[in-house]
N, C-alpha and C positions, 0 to 999 in steps of 0.2 A: 138962463135962456128959457124963454116961454114957449109954449106949444105953437103959438102963431109964428114966431120967428123960425122955429124948427121947420114948420110946414112951408114957410116961404123959401127957406134954403133948399129944401127937398124939391119944390116945384121949380126953382131957378136952375138947380143942377140937372133935373130931368129935362127941362127945356133946352139947356145948353147941349147935353149929350144927344138929344133927339136931333137938334140942328146939325151937330157934327156928323152923326150917322147919315142923315139925309145928304149932306154935302159930300161925304165919302162915297155914297152910292152913286150920286150924280157924276162925280169925277171918274169912278170906275166905269160907268156906262160910256162916258165920252172917250175914255182910253180904249175901251173895248171896240167902239166903232172905228177909231183911228187904226187900231191894230188889225181889224178885219180888212180895212182898205189896204193897208200895207201888205198883209198876207196875200190878198188877191193879186197885188202888183208883183210880189215876189214869185208867186206860182206862175204867173204869166211869163215872167222873165226866165224862169227855169225851163218852162216848156219851150220857149223860143231858143234857148241855149241848147237844149237837147236836139231840137230839129237842126240847128246849125252844126252840131258836133257829129251828126250821123255820117256825112260824107268824109269827114276827117277820120272817123273811126274805121270806115271802110277802106280808106287808103292805107291806114296803119295796119289793118288786117292783111291786106294784099302784100305790103312790104314784109310783114312777119312771115307769111307763107313763102315768099320768094327767098328770104333769108334761110328759112328751114330747109328749103329745097337745095340751096347752095351748100349748106352744111352737110346734107345727106349725100350729095354728089361727092363732096370732099372726103367723107368717111368711106364711101364705096371705093374711091380711087386709092385711098390709103390701104384698104384691105387687099385690093388687087395687087398693090405694089409689095405686099408682104409685111405691111405695118401691123398695126393693132389688130 
């Protein structure tokens, strides 16, 4: 193998790997832009879901308070009857 052949192989491999690296960087940039758009859409959907869930959570809290009140009244009536 002569020096010229060796240099040609080195130049060819360096060109090939440079092309692969540039291609990889371009693909990563395109993927990053798509993921950013999807992330923005997901954040918007989550914010809308939180707004929609607020009234449901308030209703659930009211039901929980009423249930606790009923349990408390039941325990008080058991104590008055001579139970626990």
